[in-house]
C-alpha positions as CSV (number, residue, x, y, z in Angstrom):
1,M,11.5,9.6,-6.2
2,T,9.1,11.8,-8.1
3,T,6.0,10.2,-9.5
4,T,6.8,10.6,-13.2
5,R,3.8,8.7,-14.5
6,H,1.5,11.4,-13.0
7,N,1.8,15.0,-12.0
8,K,5.5,15.6,-11.8
9,A,5.1,17.9,-8.8
10,V,3.8,15.0,-6.7
11,T,6.5,13.2,-4.8
12,T,6.3,9.7,-3.3
13,A,6.4,11.3,0.2
14,T,3.4,13.5,-0.7
15,L,1.5,10.6,-2.2
16,R,2.3,8.4,0.8
17,K,0.9,11.1,3.2
18,S,-2.3,11.3,1.1
19,V,-2.7,7.5,1.2
20,I,-2.1,7.3,5.0
21,D,-4.5,10.2,5.6
22,A,-7.2,8.3,3.6
23,L,-6.6,5.1,5.4
24,E,-6.7,6.8,8.8
25,D,-9.8,8.8,7.8
26,L,-11.8,5.6,7.3
27,K,-10.4,3.8,10.3
28,A,-8.3,1.2,8.4
29,K,-6.8,-1.4,10.7
30,D,-3.1,-2.5,11.0
31,I,-1.6,-0.1,8.5
32,R,1.8,-1.2,7.3
33,E,4.3,0.4,5.0
34,I,7.0,-1.5,3.2
35,D,9.8,0.3,1.3
36,V,10.4,-1.8,-1.8
37,R,13.0,0.4,-3.5
38,G,15.8,-1.8,-4.6
39,K,13.6,-4.9,-4.4
40,T,11.4,-4.2,-7.4
41,S,11.0,-1.5,-10.1
42,I,7.2,-1.6,-9.9
43,A,6.9,0.8,-7.0
44,D,8.8,2.5,-4.2
45,L,6.3,1.8,-1.4
46,L,3.7,-0.8,-0.6
47,V,1.0,0.1,1.9
48,I,-1.1,-2.7,3.3
49,A,-4.2,-2.2,5.5
50,S,-7.2,-4.2,6.7
51,G,-10.9,-3.4,6.7
52,T,-13.5,-5.0,8.9
53,S,-15.8,-6.1,6.2
54,A,-16.0,-6.2,2.4
55,R,-18.0,-2.9,2.4
56,H,-15.3,-1.4,4.7
57,V,-12.5,-2.6,2.4
58,K,-14.2,-1.0,-0.7
59,S,-14.9,2.2,1.2
60,I,-11.3,2.5,2.2
61,A,-10.1,1.8,-1.3
62,D,-12.5,4.4,-2.7
63,E,-11.2,7.0,-0.1
64,V,-7.6,6.2,-1.2
65,V,-8.5,7.0,-4.8
66,R,-10.3,10.2,-3.8
67,F,-7.3,11.4,-1.7
68,A,-4.9,10.5,-4.5
69,K,-6.9,12.4,-7.1
70,K,-7.0,15.4,-4.7
71,A,-3.2,15.2,-4.5
72,G,-3.1,15.3,-8.3
73,V,-2.5,11.5,-9.0
74,M,-4.8,9.5,-11.1
75,P,-4.7,5.8,-10.2
76,L,-3.2,3.5,-12.9
77,G,-5.6,0.8,-11.9
78,V,-8.0,-0.4,-9.2
79,E,-8.5,-4.2,-8.9
80,G,-10.8,-6.3,-6.8
81,E,-13.6,-3.9,-6.1
82,R,-16.4,-6.3,-7.0
83,E,-15.6,-8.9,-4.3
84,A,-13.9,-6.3,-2.0
85,E,-11.9,-8.9,-0.1
86,W,-8.7,-7.5,-1.5
87,V,-8.6,-4.3,-3.3
88,L,-5.4,-3.1,-4.9
89,V,-5.0,0.6,-5.8
90,D,-2.0,1.2,-8.1
91,L,-0.8,4.8,-7.8
92,G,2.5,4.3,-9.6
93,D,5.2,4.8,-7.0
94,V,2.8,3.7,-4.2
95,I,0.7,0.6,-4.4
96,V,-2.0,0.2,-1.8
97,H,-3.5,-3.2,-0.7
98,V,-6.7,-3.1,1.4
99,M,-7.7,-6.5,2.6
100,L,-9.9,-8.5,4.9
101,P,-7.8,-9.8,7.8
102,R,-8.3,-13.5,6.7
103,I,-7.2,-12.7,3.2
104,R,-4.2,-10.7,4.4
105,E,-3.1,-13.5,6.7
106,F,-3.5,-16.1,4.0
107,Y,-1.4,-14.3,1.4
108,G,1.1,-12.8,3.8
109,L,2.4,-9.9,1.7
110,E,4.3,-8.5,4.7
111,R,6.3,-11.7,5.0
112,L,6.8,-12.0,1.3
113,W,8.3,-8.5,0.9
114,T,10.3,-8.4,4.2
115,V,11.8,-12.0,4.2
116,N,15.3,-10.9,3.2
117,D,15.2,-7.9,5.6
118,R,14.7,-10.3,8.5
119,D,17.3,-12.7,7.2
120,T,19.9,-9.9,6.9
121,Q,19.1,-8.7,10.4
122,G,19.3,-12.2,11.8
123,E,22.6,-12.8,10.1
124,A,24.0,-9.6,11.5
125,A,22.9,-10.5,15.0
126,L,24.5,-13.9,14.7
127,A,27.8,-12.4,13.4
128,G,27.9,-9.7,16.1
């Protein structure tokens, strides 16, 4: 899908690469991508990563914003920078969550967005 809310030349795949590059650049931990197409209309991809401290979480989020802008995408919003326990960067088709590990575990976004995926796989295994 092309990111229509931003620069039309920027695809979700290009934006994804910029996000992953930013996360890897600042040594984000446990990077996870969840394809949410068909589950929600708010985005195509969720990217979840952890930082080792509030300062690290904020730095990672800042780097994601910097890389996105370099790719031609202005963030629609950035939330949580003050506390920096969970910073959300909304890039339109890609939404990035950078969290402290304890916050990430508590909210369990991976479980929330993949629960039906596992159920479907489990049912297929039982039927087969």
